[in-house]
Every structure is written in structure tokens, then in C-alpha cells.
C-alpha positions as CSV (number, residue, x, y, z in Angstrom):
1,M,0.0,0.0,0.0
2,R,1.0,3.6,-0.3
3,L,3.3,5.0,2.3
4,P,1.0,7.4,4.3
5,P,2.3,10.9,4.7
6,F,3.7,11.1,8.2
7,R,1.5,13.0,10.7
8,P,2.3,14.3,14.2
9,I,3.1,11.9,17.1
10,S,-0.6,11.4,17.9
11,A,-0.9,9.5,14.7
12,L,2.5,7.8,14.6
13,L,1.5,4.4,15.9
14,T,-1.6,4.3,13.7
15,C,0.3,5.2,10.6
16,L,3.1,2.8,11.3
17,W,0.7,-0.1,12.0
18,L,-1.2,0.6,8.8
19,V,1.9,0.6,6.7
20,L,3.6,-2.4,8.3
21,A,0.7,-4.7,9.0
22,A,-1.8,-4.0,6.2
23,G,0.7,-4.0,3.4
24,L,0.8,-7.8,3.0
25,C,-2.8,-7.9,1.7
26,L,-2.6,-4.8,-0.3
27,S,0.7,-5.3,-2.2
28,P,0.2,-5.9,-5.9
29,A,0.9,-9.2,-7.5
30,L,3.9,-9.1,-9.7
31,S,3.1,-8.7,-13.4
32,A,4.1,-11.2,-16.0
33,E,6.4,-8.6,-17.4
34,S,8.4,-8.3,-14.2
35,Q,12.1,-9.2,-14.6
36,P,13.6,-11.6,-12.0
37,I,17.2,-11.0,-11.0
38,A,19.5,-13.0,-13.1
39,A,22.3,-15.1,-11.5
40,S,25.2,-13.4,-13.3
41,A,28.3,-11.3,-12.7
42,A,26.0,-8.2,-12.6
43,T,24.5,-9.5,-9.4
44,S,27.5,-11.0,-7.7
45,Q,28.1,-10.1,-4.1
46,T,31.9,-10.2,-3.9
47,L,33.8,-8.1,-1.4
48,D,35.4,-6.1,-4.2
49,E,32.0,-5.2,-5.6
50,L,30.8,-4.1,-2.2
51,L,33.8,-1.9,-1.8
52,S,33.3,-0.4,-5.2
53,V,29.6,0.2,-4.4
54,Q,30.6,1.8,-1.2
55,R,32.9,4.3,-2.9
56,Q,30.3,5.2,-5.5
57,V,27.6,5.7,-2.9
58,Q,29.8,8.0,-0.8
59,A,30.8,9.9,-3.8
60,A,27.2,10.5,-4.8
61,L,25.8,11.4,-1.4
62,D,26.9,15.0,-1.0
63,K,25.1,16.3,-4.0
64,A,22.2,13.8,-3.7
65,L,21.4,14.6,-0.1
66,S,21.7,18.4,-0.5
67,A,18.7,18.1,-2.9
68,T,16.6,15.9,-0.6
69,V,14.0,17.9,1.4
70,G,11.4,17.3,4.0
71,I,7.9,18.4,3.2
72,R,5.0,19.7,5.3
73,V,1.5,20.2,3.8
74,G,-0.8,21.1,6.6
75,P,-0.4,18.4,9.3
76,A,1.1,15.8,6.9
77,Q,4.8,15.3,6.4
78,G,6.7,13.6,3.6
79,S,9.9,13.9,1.6
80,G,10.9,15.2,-1.8
81,V,13.8,16.0,-4.1
82,I,14.7,19.3,-5.8
83,V,15.3,18.7,-9.5
84,S,15.8,22.2,-10.9
85,K,17.7,25.3,-9.6
86,D,14.5,27.3,-9.8
87,G,12.9,25.0,-7.2
88,Y,10.8,22.3,-8.8
89,V,10.4,19.4,-6.4
90,L,9.4,15.8,-7.2
91,T,7.3,13.9,-4.6
92,A,4.6,11.3,-4.3
93,G,1.1,12.3,-5.3
94,H,-0.5,11.2,-2.0
95,V,1.9,13.6,-0.1
96,I,0.4,16.6,-2.0
97,S,-3.2,15.5,-1.6
98,K,-4.5,18.3,-3.9
99,P,-3.0,21.1,-6.0
100,G,-2.7,24.7,-4.9
101,Q,-1.9,24.2,-1.3
102,A,0.7,26.1,0.7
103,A,3.7,24.0,1.7
104,T,6.9,24.2,3.7
105,F,10.2,22.6,2.6
106,I,12.9,21.7,5.0
107,L,16.3,21.7,3.3
108,S,19.1,19.3,4.2
109,D,20.7,21.9,6.5
110,G,17.5,22.5,8.4
111,T,16.6,25.7,6.6
112,T,12.8,26.1,5.9
113,V,11.5,27.7,2.7
114,R,8.0,28.2,1.4
115,G,6.3,26.6,-1.6
116,K,3.1,25.3,-3.1
117,T,1.7,22.1,-4.5
118,L,1.3,21.7,-8.2
119,G,0.0,18.7,-10.3
120,I,-0.9,15.2,-9.3
121,Y,-1.0,12.1,-11.5
122,T,-3.0,10.0,-9.1
123,T,-2.9,6.7,-11.0
124,L,0.9,6.4,-10.7
125,D,1.2,8.5,-7.5
126,A,3.4,11.2,-9.1
127,G,3.3,14.8,-7.7
128,L,5.1,18.0,-8.3
129,M,5.7,21.0,-6.1
130,K,7.5,24.3,-6.3
131,I,9.6,26.4,-4.0
132,T,8.2,29.9,-4.1
133,D,10.8,31.8,-2.1
134,E,13.4,33.5,-4.3
135,G,16.7,31.8,-4.6
136,T,18.9,29.2,-6.5
137,W,18.5,25.8,-5.1
138,P,20.6,22.6,-5.0
139,A,19.2,20.3,-7.6
140,A,19.7,16.6,-8.4
141,E,20.0,15.5,-12.0
142,Q,17.3,13.2,-13.3
143,G,18.5,9.9,-14.6
144,E,16.9,7.3,-16.8
145,S,14.5,4.8,-15.4
146,A,13.5,3.1,-18.6
147,D,16.9,1.3,-18.9
148,L,17.1,0.0,-15.4
149,K,17.7,-3.7,-15.0
150,P,17.1,-5.9,-11.9
151,G,20.2,-6.1,-9.8
152,A,21.2,-2.4,-10.3
153,W,22.4,-0.8,-7.0
154,C,20.4,2.2,-5.8
155,I,20.2,4.7,-3.0
156,A,17.0,5.7,-1.2
157,A,16.8,8.9,0.9
158,G,14.1,10.6,2.9
159,H,12.9,11.4,6.4
160,P,11.5,8.3,7.9
161,L,8.6,9.0,10.3
162,G,8.9,12.7,9.5
163,Y,11.7,15.3,9.7
164,Q,13.7,15.3,12.9
165,D,15.9,18.2,14.1
166,E,19.6,17.5,13.8
167,R,19.0,14.5,11.6
168,P,19.9,14.8,7.9
169,P,18.2,12.9,5.2
170,V,18.5,9.2,6.0
171,V,20.3,6.9,3.5
172,R,19.5,3.4,2.6
173,V,21.2,1.3,-0.1
174,G,19.8,-1.7,-1.9
175,R,19.1,-3.1,-5.4
176,V,16.4,-2.9,-8.0
177,L,14.6,-6.2,-7.6
178,R,12.1,-5.9,-10.4
179,V,11.1,-3.4,-13.0
180,L,7.3,-3.4,-13.2
181,N,4.8,-1.5,-15.3
182,G,4.7,2.0,-13.8
183,Q,6.8,1.2,-10.7
184,L,10.2,0.0,-9.5
185,H,10.6,-2.6,-6.7
186,T,13.6,-2.4,-4.5
187,D,14.9,-3.8,-1.2
188,C,15.7,-0.3,0.2
189,P,13.7,-0.4,3.5
190,L,11.1,2.5,3.7
191,V,8.5,3.6,6.2
192,A,5.9,6.4,6.7
193,G,7.5,9.8,6.1
194,D,9.8,8.5,3.3
195,S,6.9,9.1,0.9
196,G,8.1,11.3,-2.0
197,G,11.8,10.9,-1.2
198,P,14.2,10.2,-4.0
199,L,15.7,6.9,-5.3
200,F,19.1,7.6,-6.8
201,D,21.5,5.5,-9.0
202,L,25.1,5.3,-8.0
203,D,25.9,8.4,-10.0
204,G,23.5,10.4,-7.7
205,R,20.8,10.8,-10.4
206,V,17.1,10.5,-9.5
207,I,15.7,7.4,-11.0
208,G,12.5,7.1,-8.9
209,I,10.3,8.5,-6.1
210,N,9.3,6.5,-3.0
211,S,5.7,5.6,-3.1
212,R,4.5,2.6,-1.1
213,I,5.6,-0.5,0.8
214,G,4.4,-4.0,1.6
215,S,4.7,-6.1,4.8
216,S,8.3,-7.2,4.3
217,T,11.2,-4.7,4.4
218,D,12.2,-5.8,0.9
219,M,8.8,-4.8,-0.6
220,N,9.4,-1.1,-1.5
221,Y,7.9,0.5,-4.5
222,H,8.9,3.7,-6.3
223,V,7.5,5.8,-9.2
224,P,10.0,5.8,-12.1
225,V,11.4,9.2,-12.9
226,G,10.3,8.7,-16.5
227,V,6.7,9.1,-15.3
228,F,7.4,12.6,-14.2
229,R,9.3,13.5,-17.3
230,D,6.4,12.2,-19.6
231,A,3.8,14.1,-17.6
232,W,5.8,17.2,-16.9
233,D,3.7,19.8,-18.6
234,R,0.5,18.7,-16.9
235,L,2.2,18.5,-13.5
236,V,3.6,22.1,-13.9
237,R,0.1,23.4,-14.9
238,G,-1.3,22.0,-11.7
239,D,-3.5,19.4,-13.3
240,C,-4.9,16.5,-11.2
241,W,-5.8,13.5,-13.2
242,E,-6.0,9.7,-13.3
243,D,-6.0,7.1,-16.1
244,H,-9.3,5.9,-17.3
245,L,-8.9,2.3,-16.3
246,P,-11.3,-0.4,-17.3
247,R,-12.9,-0.7,-13.9
248,K,-16.1,-2.6,-13.3
249,E,-17.9,0.7,-12.9
250,S,-17.0,2.1,-16.3
251,R,-18.8,5.0,-17.9
252,G,-20.9,2.8,-20.1
253,V,-21.9,0.6,-17.2
254,T,-22.8,3.4,-14.9
255,E,-24.9,5.1,-17.6
256,A,-26.8,1.9,-18.2
257,L,-27.3,1.4,-14.5
258,G,-28.4,5.1,-14.1
259,R,-31.2,4.5,-16.6
260,L,-32.2,1.3,-14.7
261,T,-32.2,2.9,-11.3
262,R,-33.6,6.4,-12.2
263,E,-37.1,5.7,-10.9
264,V,-35.9,4.1,-7.7
265,A,-33.5,7.0,-7.1
266,Q,-36.5,9.3,-6.7
267,C,-37.4,7.3,-3.6
268,V,-34.0,7.9,-1.9
269,V,-33.4,10.8,0.5
270,R,-30.4,12.1,2.4
271,V,-30.7,12.2,6.2
272,E,-28.9,14.9,8.1
273,C,-28.3,15.5,11.8
274,R,-26.8,18.7,13.1
275,G,-26.0,19.9,9.6
276,K,-24.1,16.8,8.6
277,S,-25.1,14.0,6.2
278,V,-25.3,10.8,8.4
279,A,-27.2,8.3,6.3
280,L,-29.6,7.8,3.3
281,G,-33.3,7.0,3.7
282,T,-35.8,5.1,1.6
283,V,-39.4,6.4,1.0
284,V,-41.7,3.5,2.1
285,G,-45.0,5.5,2.2
286,T,-46.4,8.3,0.0
287,A,-47.4,10.3,3.1
288,G,-43.9,11.0,4.3
289,W,-42.7,7.7,5.7
290,I,-38.9,7.1,5.4
291,L,-36.9,4.2,6.6
292,T,-33.2,4.8,7.5
293,K,-30.3,3.5,9.7
294,A,-31.1,4.2,13.4
295,S,-27.7,4.2,15.0
296,E,-26.5,7.2,12.9
297,L,-29.2,9.5,14.2
298,N,-27.3,11.6,16.7
299,G,-29.6,14.5,16.7
300,P,-32.9,15.8,15.4
301,P,-33.1,14.3,11.8
302,V,-33.7,16.4,8.7
303,C,-34.6,14.7,5.3
304,R,-33.5,16.2,2.0
305,L,-35.6,14.8,-0.8
306,A,-34.4,13.9,-4.3
307,D,-36.0,17.1,-5.6
308,G,-34.0,19.2,-3.1
309,R,-36.8,20.0,-0.5
310,R,-35.9,19.7,3.2
311,F,-38.2,18.6,6.0
312,D,-37.7,18.1,9.7
313,A,-38.4,14.5,10.6
314,Q,-39.7,12.7,13.6
315,V,-38.6,9.3,14.7
316,V,-41.7,7.2,15.1
317,G,-40.3,3.6,15.3
318,V,-37.1,1.8,15.9
319,D,-36.2,-1.8,15.3
320,E,-32.9,-2.5,17.2
321,K,-32.3,-5.9,15.7
322,F,-31.8,-4.5,12.2
323,D,-30.8,-1.0,13.2
324,L,-33.8,0.5,11.4
325,A,-35.6,3.8,12.2
326,M,-38.9,4.9,10.7
327,L,-39.0,8.7,10.1
328,K,-42.1,10.8,9.4
329,I,-42.0,14.1,7.6
330,D,-44.8,16.5,6.8
331,A,-45.1,15.7,3.1
332,D,-47.5,13.9,0.9
333,G,-47.6,12.5,-2.6
334,L,-44.0,11.1,-2.4
335,Q,-42.9,8.3,-4.7
336,E,-42.9,5.1,-2.7
337,I,-40.4,2.3,-3.2
338,S,-41.7,-0.9,-4.8
339,W,-40.2,-4.1,-3.2
340,N,-39.1,-7.3,-4.8
341,S,-39.3,-9.8,-2.0
342,A,-40.2,-12.8,-4.1
343,A,-36.7,-14.1,-4.6
344,T,-33.5,-13.7,-2.5
345,P,-30.5,-12.7,-4.6
346,T,-27.9,-15.4,-5.1
347,V,-24.1,-15.4,-4.9
348,G,-22.5,-13.7,-8.0
349,Q,-25.7,-11.7,-8.8
350,W,-25.1,-8.1,-9.7
351,V,-26.6,-5.4,-7.4
352,A,-26.5,-1.6,-7.5
353,A,-27.2,1.2,-5.0
354,P,-29.1,4.3,-6.3
355,G,-28.3,7.6,-4.8
356,P,-30.8,10.4,-4.0
357,G,-32.1,11.4,-7.5
358,A,-28.7,10.5,-9.0
359,A,-28.2,10.0,-12.7
360,S,-25.8,7.1,-11.9
361,P,-25.7,4.7,-8.9
362,L,-23.4,5.0,-5.9
363,G,-21.9,1.7,-6.7
364,L,-22.0,-1.7,-8.3
365,G,-21.2,-5.0,-6.8
366,V,-22.1,-8.7,-6.5
367,V,-23.7,-10.7,-3.7
368,S,-20.7,-12.3,-2.0
369,V,-22.1,-15.1,0.2
370,P,-25.6,-16.6,0.8
371,Q,-27.7,-14.6,3.3
372,R,-26.3,-15.1,6.8
373,L,-26.3,-14.0,10.4
374,I,-23.7,-11.3,11.5
375,P,-22.7,-12.0,15.1
376,G,-22.2,-9.1,17.5
377,E,-19.0,-8.2,19.1
378,R,-19.1,-9.2,22.8
379,G,-18.1,-7.0,25.7
380,V,-15.1,-8.1,27.8
381,L,-14.6,-7.5,31.5
382,G,-11.0,-8.8,31.6
383,V,-10.9,-11.4,34.4
384,G,-10.3,-15.1,34.8
385,L,-13.1,-16.8,36.8
386,G,-13.3,-19.8,39.0
387,R,-15.8,-21.6,41.3
388,A,-17.0,-19.9,44.4
389,G,-20.2,-21.7,45.4
390,P,-22.8,-19.1,44.8
391,G,-21.1,-16.4,42.6
392,A,-17.9,-16.4,40.5
393,R,-14.5,-16.0,42.1
394,V,-11.9,-13.8,40.4
395,V,-8.8,-15.8,40.0
396,R,-7.0,-13.4,37.7
397,V,-7.3,-9.7,36.7
398,L,-5.8,-9.0,33.3
399,S,-3.8,-5.8,33.0
400,D,-5.2,-2.6,31.5
401,T,-8.7,-4.0,31.2
402,P,-12.0,-2.6,32.5
403,A,-11.7,-5.0,35.5
404,E,-8.4,-3.6,36.6
405,K,-9.4,-0.1,36.0
406,A,-12.5,-0.6,38.2
407,G,-10.4,-2.1,41.0
408,L,-11.3,-5.8,40.9
409,L,-8.8,-7.9,42.8
410,E,-8.0,-11.6,42.8
411,N,-10.2,-13.6,45.2
412,D,-13.1,-11.1,44.9
413,V,-16.4,-13.0,44.5
414,I,-18.8,-11.5,42.0
415,T,-22.3,-12.1,43.5
416,H,-24.5,-9.9,41.4
417,L,-24.5,-8.4,37.9
418,D,-26.7,-5.3,37.6
419,G,-28.6,-6.4,40.7
420,C,-29.3,-10.0,39.5
421,P,-27.8,-12.9,41.5
422,V,-24.8,-14.7,39.9
423,E,-25.1,-18.5,40.4
424,D,-21.7,-19.4,39.1
425,Q,-18.9,-18.4,36.7
426,E,-20.8,-20.0,33.7
427,A,-23.9,-17.9,34.5
428,L,-21.8,-14.7,34.7
429,I,-20.0,-15.5,31.4
430,G,-23.3,-16.1,29.7
431,A,-24.7,-12.9,31.0
432,L,-21.7,-10.8,29.9
433,Q,-21.7,-12.3,26.5
434,E,-25.1,-10.7,25.9
435,R,-23.4,-7.3,26.4
436,R,-21.5,-5.2,23.9
437,P,-18.3,-3.2,24.2
438,G,-19.2,0.2,25.7
439,D,-22.1,-1.2,27.9
440,P,-21.9,-0.2,31.5
441,V,-22.2,-2.9,34.2
442,R,-22.7,-2.8,38.0
443,L,-21.0,-5.6,39.9
444,T,-21.7,-6.5,43.5
445,I,-18.6,-8.2,45.0
446,R,-17.7,-9.9,48.2
447,R,-14.2,-9.1,49.4
448,G,-13.5,-10.9,52.6
449,V,-16.3,-9.8,54.9
450,D,-17.1,-6.7,53.0
451,E,-19.7,-6.3,50.2
452,L,-18.9,-3.7,47.5
453,E,-20.4,-2.3,44.4
454,I,-18.3,-1.6,41.4
455,L,-19.3,0.3,38.2
456,T,-17.3,-0.3,35.0
457,V,-17.7,-0.2,31.2
458,L,-17.1,-3.4,29.1
459,G,-14.2,-3.3,26.7
460,K,-13.4,-5.3,23.6
461,V,-11.0,-8.1,22.7
462,D,-7.6,-6.5,22.0
463,N,-4.9,-8.6,20.6
464,A,-2.6,-8.6,17.5
465,A,-5.2,-10.3,15.3
466,A,-8.0,-8.1,16.5
467,R,-6.0,-4.9,15.9
468,K,-4.9,-6.0,12.5
469,R,-8.5,-6.9,11.5
470,E,-9.8,-3.6,12.9
471,M,-7.1,-1.6,11.0
472,Q,-7.7,-3.4,7.7
473,N,-11.5,-3.0,7.9
474,R,-11.3,0.7,8.8
475,S,-8.9,1.6,6.0
476,D,-10.3,3.6,3.1
477,V,-14.0,4.5,3.6
478,G,-14.2,3.0,7.2
479,V,-17.0,1.0,8.8
480,S,-20.5,2.0,10.1
481,R,-20.8,2.8,13.8
482,R,-23.1,-0.2,14.1
483,H,-21.8,-2.9,11.7
484,D,-22.6,-6.2,13.4
485,D,-25.2,-8.1,15.4
486,F,-27.8,-8.6,12.6
487,P,-30.1,-11.6,12.5
488,V,-29.8,-12.0,8.8
489,V,-28.3,-9.9,5.9
490,L,-27.2,-10.1,2.3
491,Q,-23.5,-9.4,2.0
492,H,-22.1,-7.7,-1.2
493,D,-18.8,-6.3,-2.2
494,M,-20.0,-2.8,-3.2
495,V,-17.9,0.0,-1.6
496,L,-20.3,2.3,0.1
497,K,-19.4,5.0,2.7
498,P,-21.0,4.6,6.1
499,N,-23.2,7.7,5.4
500,E,-24.5,6.0,2.2
501,C,-26.2,3.3,4.1
502,G,-30.0,3.4,4.5
503,G,-30.8,3.5,0.8
504,P,-32.1,0.7,-1.4
505,L,-30.3,-2.1,-3.2
506,V,-31.5,-3.1,-6.6
507,D,-30.9,-6.0,-9.0
508,L,-30.3,-5.8,-12.7
509,A,-34.1,-6.1,-13.3
510,G,-34.5,-2.9,-11.3
511,G,-36.2,-4.7,-8.4
512,V,-35.5,-3.5,-4.9
513,V,-34.1,-6.4,-3.0
514,G,-33.3,-4.7,0.4
515,I,-31.9,-1.7,2.2
516,N,-28.2,-1.3,2.8
517,I,-27.8,-1.2,6.5
518,A,-24.0,-1.2,7.3
519,R,-20.6,-0.9,5.9
520,G,-19.1,-4.0,7.6
521,G,-15.5,-4.0,6.5
522,R,-13.1,-3.3,3.7
523,T,-14.6,-6.1,1.5
524,E,-18.3,-6.0,2.6
525,T,-21.5,-4.1,2.9
526,Y,-24.6,-5.6,4.6
527,T,-28.2,-5.3,3.3
528,V,-31.4,-6.2,5.2
529,P,-33.4,-8.3,2.6
530,S,-36.8,-7.2,1.3
531,H,-38.5,-10.3,2.6
532,V,-37.4,-9.3,6.1
533,L,-38.1,-5.6,5.8
534,V,-41.6,-5.7,4.4
535,P,-43.3,-7.3,7.4
536,L,-41.6,-4.8,9.7
537,I,-42.8,-1.6,8.0
538,D,-46.4,-1.4,9.3
539,D,-45.2,-2.1,12.9
540,L,-42.6,0.7,12.6
541,K,-45.2,3.1,11.4
542,S,-47.6,2.2,14.2
543,G,-45.7,3.9,16.9
544,R,-45.6,0.8,19.1
545,F,-41.8,0.5,18.8
546,L,-41.0,4.1,19.8
547,P,-38.4,5.3,22.3
548,T,-39.5,9.0,22.3
549,G,-37.3,11.3,20.2
550,A,-35.6,12.8,23.3
551,E,-35.0,9.4,24.8
552,A,-33.6,8.0,21.6
553,I,-31.2,10.8,21.1
554,A,-30.1,10.7,24.8
555,R,-29.5,7.0,24.5
556,S,-27.5,7.5,21.3
557,E,-25.4,10.2,22.9
558,A,-24.8,8.0,26.0
559,K,-23.7,5.1,23.9
560,R,-21.5,7.4,21.9
561,E,-19.8,8.6,25.1
562,R,-19.3,5.0,26.2
563,E,-17.7,4.2,22.9
564,V,-15.3,7.1,23.2
565,W,-14.4,5.9,26.7
566,V,-13.7,2.4,25.5
567,T,-11.7,3.6,22.5
568,S,-9.6,5.9,24.7
569,N,-8.8,3.1,27.0
570,E,-7.9,0.4,24.5
571,T,-4.9,-1.6,25.6
572,N,-2.6,-4.4,24.6
573,A,-4.3,-7.0,26.9
574,E,-6.1,-9.9,25.5
575,P,-9.3,-10.2,27.5
576,G,-12.1,-12.4,26.3
577,Q,-10.0,-15.5,25.6
578,R,-11.5,-18.6,27.3
579,L,-9.2,-20.8,29.3
580,P,-9.8,-24.5,30.2
581,D,-13.3,-25.1,31.6
582,P,-13.0,-25.6,35.4
583,R,-15.6,-28.4,35.1
584,R,-13.1,-30.3,33.0
585,G,-10.2,-30.5,35.3
586,G,-9.8,-27.1,37.0
587,G,-8.4,-23.9,35.7
588,E,-10.1,-20.5,35.1
589,R,-12.5,-19.0,32.6
590,R,-11.8,-15.5,31.3
591,Q,-14.4,-12.9,30.7
């Protein structure tokens, strides 16, 4: 994946984890045109050759490093290289983000100068910048990337993890491993902050720009300098463009889908809370009935119809199992959705998501698996439990968990959970497994002869596998606030943003087969099927399933605060793992 621009210390661990842990799944497969290193004299590793390389590297460094710069664009940091005396700077496109921004360059001697961002060729991650302060700047010569062969020695430079005072540009030496279409692959180890830094040949000429990495330290990818040379005029003009690649959502496909979904799109509304778009809604009744995603309603809802009209909305029904909320607006004569609940879509079947009145759909995908249950994440207390007669005895308190923070100690006996008696450790585990991360719990404990009450908030499983899964799923568009614990859903591979859930899903016949209810992960979006939705609609309209508007909002806010508490207290402990069942030879159970 691309090296993220380095951000201040608060984001350091997140960026580093994203680069090092996620890269394995996101690194590209090597093309058939890649050129493996040949076993020849050109790639021999004799001592004489190493000494020769050493002399060439040291001879090239003075001029090469003087042209290497640190870059700051807003809070982001990266690297770059000056390639002209009037101050043009090559960097990675994702460091720039967009043209026309103010930037700061940090020269190799620590001097700072002002500049601006110019053009971006996003497909190949090439970006250009310009120093705007007056002066003549140390510039590196551009080499030739087209003639590079595997085995060629190279020098990578940059500011790993961002510019540091008193540290000059950092040098790494390696070889070109493969020459791919539009990129070079080397074993010069890179990390966040190196983005945009130069790759030099042994003569100190720029042959590439650091772009992204994989999970292994020998998986480092660079934009060939020839890409910049070929696109120079557009980069200087400040253009921002990408290649028109043959994606599944090509122009012809989206135009055809737009015609197919045009009528359904008139039944889609945008739902806003506190001035921000939080979800989509689907018109399910001509008299102003709109179905949307309940957990995103963090304030009084406002519905913006496909024709642009805005209406304050009232929550009149909530179905917590499927995270649905029925809204009512003061409007009549709306176009109502027409359901197709006769057949459940099958794996491999195309589906699309219309936007509010949009000429083309929000996305295209296929049903990924048969309809299924999505289990909920379970709350974790962070203790090992053993027998205690009535109650559950604490035999271990895991570090940095809700249990430790609440003051639970070994040999405490938990006698009640939220006022209900605890028969034994199995009963307590079963009760806690019904709770979710962020849920508050009240424990009554016996400590010696004393009886105490302890309040805490359940956490989540936190181990290497869980952190990796969380980071992978939250990359790119992220996941919905509520993205699990659904009795049954359709799962498809369409990439929808969390605030694009709540709208309808259609098949290639134009039939509405469900409502998109959650972005579940990097590869999946969940839909409540039509055959499940239709029987719920009248009940939701009836008002029998209504937490009052004030109560619903208060509950949402309270849950949000608990989630913030849990997130701010995440740790490296591994609660939630079950140890051997004490009924099968002793031991403890964790919860």
C-alpha cells in the first residue's frame, strides 16, 4: 500500500501499524512482465564489488542529499527532491493530496522555505511542487528509469517518520529487484515519512520517487522518474488526473445502471443531523414515511428529498435488531419504493445502490455469500473466573482492562450483575456475552467480609489479530458505527461510505431487494433483505416501537460517550479468551 504521509506523534502508531501490518494484503501481484534478478556477474556479491559500491555511494551522497527535502503540507509530512535550480520538487502524489496548497520545505541543512503544491498524476502516485521563495536551489540530476535492470544498485533517501531536528536525510542502499509497469521494486527499506523521497542511482541521479511498501522490508515501490518526465507539462500546470482504467464501474456501465435505477433514485433521501449527512433514507410510504439507519441518528433528523426539498423529521419507530428507524415528515404524494421480495439474490448476482435522485448509482457489486447472520462483538470484562459456590471467584485480573481499572482484585467474588444474582462463573460469562463493548455494568462483589459495588464499562478483545482486523477494515471508507449483530443480511462487495447506508439495493431487473444497513468491513456491505423488511414496515409506522425522540437521542449520545471511553482506554491486553473449563479439570475462565 502507499506510504502514508507522516502525521504528528498522535498518529504515529496508527500510521506505522497501517503501513507495516496492512501492506501484505494490499501489495500488488507481480506482473508477467516483471524481470527476475538473473544469476550473473552483474548481481555477484563479492567483497570487491561491495567496496566499489561503497565508494560510489559515498561519492554520490553529497550532491544527492543536498537536494533531498522534508515536506509539510498542513499536518502531513513527507519527503521530496529538488530537480531544478528554480525549485521544482518531485514527490509522491499522495503527499500533496491536492494542487494549490501552501507547503513548507525543510532543506538538508534544516533551513525552511515556502512553496506550493502543483499537479498530481494519481494513478501512478506522481506529484510536483515548487519552492516559491526566491533563490537558487541545490538540484539533483534526473536519470533514466527506462533502462534500469534488476540487480542495479540504488540509494533511497528521505525522512522516515517525518523530519527530525539535527538528523539529515536518511540513506538506505539496496538493489532494484524488479522493473514493473509504472513502478520500481527495491529492497531499500522504507517507512511512513519516506513518501516522496528520491531513489538515486550510483551516480546520484534521480531514478524514482518513494511511493509505497508491503509487509516485508524488501517490498518497497517507487514511481519511475520517467513518469514525471512524460507528464511534466500537466504537472507544472497543476492538473490533477488519473488514467481511465477499465474498472467494473466504467462509464458505459454506470450510464446503463443510471437508466435502470432512475425511478428508484427518486425514492432515496439524504438524512442529516446537526447539519451533517449521516445516512440515506428510503421512502416507504407516500405520506412521508422514510426508513433509515437508526444508530446514525445523533440529533434531530432532517430529510433532504431527491427534488431538493428539506423537511424536519420525527422518529416514530425503531427496530434495534436490524438498526432501522422509521421517520415521518410532513409531506404527501411522495414516490414510494416498490419491493421485490419474491426471490433472494444469489451469490454472484449483480446489485447496485441508487443515490438520491442521482443519474448514476453510488456503486455496483455482487452478492458475495448466501444470506447469513452477522454475530455481534461481545463485551469483555478482563478477568479469569473460578468456582465460588454461589457467585464467581476472580482468579486473575488482566492488566489494562475494565476489571483492573474498576479495582477488581484476585479472590473477589462477584455475587450480582446489575442487581441480578450470579449463580456461578458460567452464568456470569453467559450474561456478559449478551453485552457489547461500551455497555456499563454494575458488579456486586464480596471481598473478605465486605460487600462492595463496582461500576465499569465493558471493553473489547484487544490482541494482535483483532488490531490487524480492525485496522484493515477501517482503512479507506471505514465502517459503520453499528456494523454487526444482525439476525440476517445479504452481503455484497460494493464499496459504500457509512453515510451512504439506509438506501435501497436493486438487482439488474430494477427490483428493490433490500436496504443497505451497514458498511461492515473493507470487503463487505450488509443489506437487510426485502422479505425481512416488508413485514416490519407497518409495525414501525404504528408507533408501538418508539423510544421517544428525546430518549432515543439521549440513548444514542450516552452510547457514543461510552464508545469514546472504551476507545480511549484500549490496551494491549487480551481479554475475552476462554481458558480451560474448570468443570473439565480445573483452571479458570476469562471474561
